[in-house]
N, C-alpha and C positions, 0 to 999 in steps of 0.2 A: 436516400436521408442522411444527413449530415451526422454525426456523433453529438450529443449535448452532455454536458456533464454538470449536475447541481451540487455545490458544496457545502449546503446549508445546514447541514449536520454536524453541529460543533464536535472539536475535538475532545476527548475524554481520557484522564489519567487517573490513574490511583496507584500504590503501592500497598498491594494485598496480600493476604495469606496464599498460600499454595490451596489450588482446586475451589478458589472464591471468583465469581464474575466480578469483573467491571463492568458497566451497562450504560449505553448511550441514552440520552433523550430520546424521546418517543419523535417518529417521523411516517411520512405515510408515502413511499414509493409510487411511481407511475406504474401502469398497467403495462406488463411485457418490459418491465426495465432489468436493468443488471446491477447490482450492489458491488462495488469493489471496496474492499475495507483494508487498509495498509496499517500494519501492527509493527511497533517496536517494543522492545524491551529492556532494562538492565541485567547484566548478567556479575554476579560477583566472586561465585565461588569457583571460578575456573573450570565450567563445566557447560554444556548444550541444555538448552531449556525445551520444552514442549509446550505449544500455545493451540488452545484451540478456540475457535469462533462457531458462534451459535445466535438464533433467534429468528422469529418469523414465521417460525415451522420451514424452512428453508433449507436447501441442502448447499451445503458451504464445500468449498474445494480450496485446499490451500496450493496456489498455484506456481508460487518460489518463494523460498526463504533463505537466509544466510545468518548463522550463529557460530559456535565455537564446534557445531557438530561438522562443521564442513572444513576440509582440510585447506590450510593458510587463512582462514578467517580469523577476525579480531573477537574481542568481547564484545557483548551485545549481540541482541536481536532485529533483523527487519525480515518483514514476511509480507506477502499481498495474497488475499482471498477474494472469492468471489462467490456469487449465490445469485441463481436466475428469479426474476419475479414473474409470478404469473398476474394474478389481480392483485393488485396495490391493496394494502389495508394498513391500518395503525401498527407499528411494532418498534421494536428496540434491537440493538444490536449488542451481544455480550462476547469478552474476552477472557478467558481463562489461561494461568500458567497451571498446568498439572505436574510439572517437577520442577525442583530446586529454586530456593531463593527467596521461599514465602515470608512476606513482611519488611523484608530489606530492598528489594527489588521493584522499581518502578516500572508500569506499564501505561503506554500510550497507543492511542488507536484515532483514526479517522475514516467516516464513511464517504465515499463518493457514489451518486445516484445517476448511472449512466442510462440514455436512452440514444436510439437510433443505432445500435449496436448489429450486427451479422448475428443470423439462427445460430450459428457455431461461433461464437465472437471470441474465443481465445485462439491468441496468435504466440509470436515469440515470448520466450522470458529470458533473464539473464540474470547475473548476481557475481558481487565480486566485494573486494575490501581493499584498504588503501591506510596510510599511515601519515597522506600527503594532506594538508588544510584544505586546498580548493581543488576539485579535482572533475573531469569531465569524460568519464569515460564511454567506450562502446560498450553499450547495455545489452542489444542485439542486433540482427539484422531482420526488420519487417518483414511481413510476409504477405500483407495486402495494402491498397491505397487508401490515404485518406483513414488510416487506422489511427488509435490513439496510443499514447505510452503513459504509463503510472510506473512513476517511481517512489520506493519506501527507503529511507536511510535513516542511520543512528550512527552519531558520534559518541562513542564510550567514555570520552575525554571530558565530554561535558565543557565544551568551551562557550557556548553560548549559543543565541537562537542562530540556527542555520537559514542560509537562503539559496536561491538559485537564479542564475541568468538567464532560463530557458524552460523552467516550469511554471506553471499558474500553483505555487508553492502555500504549503501551510507548515510553520516551522515554530519550535518549541523548545525552552530549555529549563531542565529540572536540575538545579544547583547538586552536584556531588554526585549525581546519577547519572544520567545521558541528555544529550541533546538531540532532536529530531528535526526531519524536513521530509515530507511529502507532496508530493505534485503530479502534473499530468500537462501534455501537450500533443496537439495537433501534428502527427508525423510526415502527411504529406506524402510524398512520393514513396515507394517501397525502397530500401537500402539499408546500410548501416547506419545505426541510431545510435545518438548519446545523449547524455544528462548530466547536468552539471550540479554538485553537490558542495556547497561553500560554507565550512566551517566559519564561526566567529573569530574575527581577528585574525592573527597569522600563526597561530600556537600549532604544532603538530597534531593530528587528529587521529582517531581510532576509528575509521567508516567500517561499518558493513551497511552494503546496500543491495537491494532486489528491486529488479523491473518486470513490467509485464506490458504485451500488447493486447489492445481490446480491437477488433476487427470492424469496421464499418458495414452497415447494413448494404445487401448486393440488391440491385435494382427489384429484384424479383420479390425479395422481403419487404420492401417499402410499397409494392403495389399489392401485396398481400395483407398488410396493415392498413391499408387503406381502402381495401374491400374489393380492389378493382380485379383481383383473379384470387 
């Protein structure tokens, strides 16, 4: 069973006080799906931030993040979170900043609804930073065939809406705060994987990026889902 990604949940963004949720529109994921949430946040006080994700009475896990708490990182925050869904029901997803910057720093988030994933879906992760405008870093070495890669990136310089040459992308710009781009792609054969993050125009950027591999269902998973075994 091949992985499929539903992008219907619209990106949401707010500049909230600390410990105040920003919440998505309601949606209903498929049974036995996986939610992948990409989060970006501005940071303006020279310190790392803490983000939490909740919703749907699900178990949420921060799979990878990049911000000022990491050696060599730039300002801004990028993280990718996942939660497995058993029985799908109407729900929302909430993101909260629990430290620093309340009322001044933008938070933006995007939900991806994934089906066709492996029973143990989490593969490789990677993170990094750059001040080059248009980057295509090697993000990780994938661990499975036909897995999907998800990327989340924040340009703290807020140059304009970023794009990507190799991801199905969702980008946004929040003037004088951050520019963001998320996306995904079919990785095909396993090996060294790259992702492109291209800031607006040609000015120097301030990238923090995070990347996650989601593994495709094995044959036994597919047969079980079809009731064959």
